N, C-alpha and C positions, 0 to 999 in steps of 0.2 A: 590584353585585350577590350573590346568596346565595349565601356559597362552600359552605355548611354540606349543599348538593347533592352529592352524588359526581359527575355530571356536569359539572356546571358548574364544580366544582373542576378535574377533569381535561381538560374544555376549555381554563382560562386554565393549568396545568400546561403543557398541548403545544403552546399559542401559545408559550409560556417558552420550548421545545425545539427548535420550527420557526425560533427567531428566532437559536438560535446559544449559546442561554445553559445552563449545566446547572445542577440539582434536584439541592441536600439538602437531604434526607428532615427533617433538624434542625431548621432554617429554616423551608422549608416549611410543620413543624406549628405552631412558633411564631406564624409570618404569617397562616395559617389558625386557628389556637387550634381544631385537635383533635393527636389524638394523633400518634407517630410511626408505630406499625400504621398508622393510617389510611393515608397519605402513601404509603406500602411499598404497600399494597393498589391504593392511587390507583396509583401505575407499575407495579406487575405489571397493571393493566388498559391500560393503555398501552400494556405493554411485545409486549400479546395482539392490541394492532391495528395492529402497526410504528409506531409512535412516540417510544418512546426502546429506548433503551439503558441496559439496567438496569446497574449497577452499585455497588462495596463504599458503602454509604451515600447513594446515593440515584441520578439515573440521570443520562445526555450525550445530545445530540441522535443519531439514527440518521445513520448516514453514508449516502445515497440511493448507487445501483448507478451505475456510471457507463456511458454509453452502449455497446455495443460497439464494436471498433474500429475496425471499419469506416466507422462514423458519423461518430467523430468523429479522423479524417484527411482525409473526406470535407468536413467543415465549416475543416478547416487552420487550427486553436485554433495561437497559437503557441507556443515551447518558449522558455527563457530562453536566450539562447546563453551567457549567462553558466556560470550551471549544467553547459551540457553542456559546454564545455571543461575548466571543473575536475572534469566527470566523464573524461574523458578524458585530463586530466592525474595522477588518481589510477589509471588503470590504470598507465598508465607501459607501459613494454614489454615488458610480461606477454603468453606465448607461447598459451598455451591460456587460452580464455575462453567460460564458460557465459553467454548473454544471454537472457534476458526477455524477454515480448512487450510492448505499449505503447507509445503515441506517447511516452513521455522515453525509453525504450530505442531505438526508434526514432532520433530523434533523437539516441542519440549512436554509434552504428554510422554511420550514414551520416555524421561529422565522424573516424571512426577511422581514424585512418593504417595502410596496409598496411607489413608489415615480413617478411622472411623468416624464414618458417617460423611465423605466425602462423596458428591456427584457431579461430575463432568456431563451436562450437556453439550449436545454438540448439533450440528449438520451436516459434519462429515465422515462417509461408511471409513473412512482409512485411520483418523482421531477411535471412533467408537471401536476400532480395533484396539488398536493401542493401550485403549484405555482397562479393554478388559486380559490381555497380557501383563498389564501391572497390576493386575487386581484392585482395579477402578470401579469401582458404580455407574455405569452410565445409560443417559436417556439421549435414544436416538430420533431426532424430528426430520420427519420427513417429506421428499415433494418432487421436484423436477429436478436432473444430478447435472449442475451444471460441471465442463470438463479445466475450467480455466482453474479454479481454487478447489473442486472435489469437491463441494459444498451443495445442497441441499437448498431449494430458491421454490417462488409463488406463495401463492395466496394460503396454503395450508402449512408450508415452513414457517410463514410471519405469523398466521395467526398463534403456533404453537409457543411460539419466540415471546409474543404478546402474554401468553397465558403463566408466566415463568419470573422471577427473581432468584438472584443471584446475583452473589458476593463481587465477582468479577466477570466482565468479559477479556479474553484473549484474543488479539484482534492480528493477524498478519498486515503486510502492504503490499499494492504495487505502488505505490509513490505515496512520497507522503515529503510535501514542500509546503515552508511557511504563512505562503499566501491564500493555499490550493487548499492546503491540510492534508487527510488521509484521502488516498484516491484507490479508483477499483478499475482493472479492464474488464469488468463485462457488469454494465447495469442492475441485472437482478439481484447477482452478489452485492454490488452497493449496499440495495435494499435489504439484505439479510445482515450484511454489515452494523449498519445505521440500526437495525429492530435489535439486536447485542447490545447496542451500546444501553439503545436507552432498557431494557430489560435486567441493566446491574448498574448495583452504585460506582464500581471504578472498573475502568477502561486504562488495559494498559494494548500498547501498541509491540511487537516483537517484529525487528525488521533490520537484515543488512543491510548495509553500506553501501549499497548500490541500485538501494532505491531512495539514499536522503536525497533533497532536489529535485525528483523525477515524478511528472505529473502523470496518470493514468487517464483512459478517459470521462471519467463519470468522477465527481469527489464525491465523499461519505460523510466526514465530518471533516468540524475544527480541527485546525492542529486546538485549539482553547477548552473544546470536548474530552480529550483524552490525560488522564489522568498522570500516568508515564507513558514513558517509550525508551525501549531497551533494543540499543542496536551497538556493534561492533564496529559502528564509524567513528572515522579520528575527528579530537575533540571540537580540531576549527572546521571541516564538513558540517559538524552536527549544530555546532552554534550558531547556526543560519537559525535556529528552530527552536532556541531556547524563549521561553515564552515565562511569565509570572505564573501559568497555571500550570506550564507541564513537568514533573518531573523530568530527567535525562541521566539515562542507566547507561555507561557506556561502558561495554568491555572490550577490549580492542586485541 
């Protein structure tokens, strides 16, 4: 294989990324016997074609956007019950909750016990219905419903969030990476998640292991802004997220 031809070299690099491997520019330059600047140009070309996520010193795989929530729910993909129970324990007796959308957070609310004076504020109609099924008081935020996470977005929804105060915000994740933090597939959903974080005294992210180490399109929160991460990731995979300000609750 002639790796001095840009198209051939870039195809080889793209194949590595699609297999989940990171590209370190200096290492790739040494392997292919080209300059680091050449590899950087390769990475820029791959990023322009949606095949790479450029980072300092190289590139990482692009996290493909998740299917719309209604599609995922119809497929009935299971959520780790141990992780859901751990998230419910982390919420404890908090009275006012801001709950995100998505299948993982929906799994949490379906197992959330009703308590006197507990109220859930949510931009997700699926979460709102699950709250009513559980006998939990719910306030539904209105706005433009985004298909990815199934949550309301836009100015009206953001204004409503800015006018509330919650004990805990519980957020799902499209990606969770040490440097890039919490990320979202959809820009408007990223703004809503940020607003929910700002309106709560604490923020908990509940995410499955496949989201750890991935970067979705839109940065949402720095890792240090998250108070606790509940996941079913293995300890070695989650170890990259460890920061002194973020608690890791692992339930595999």
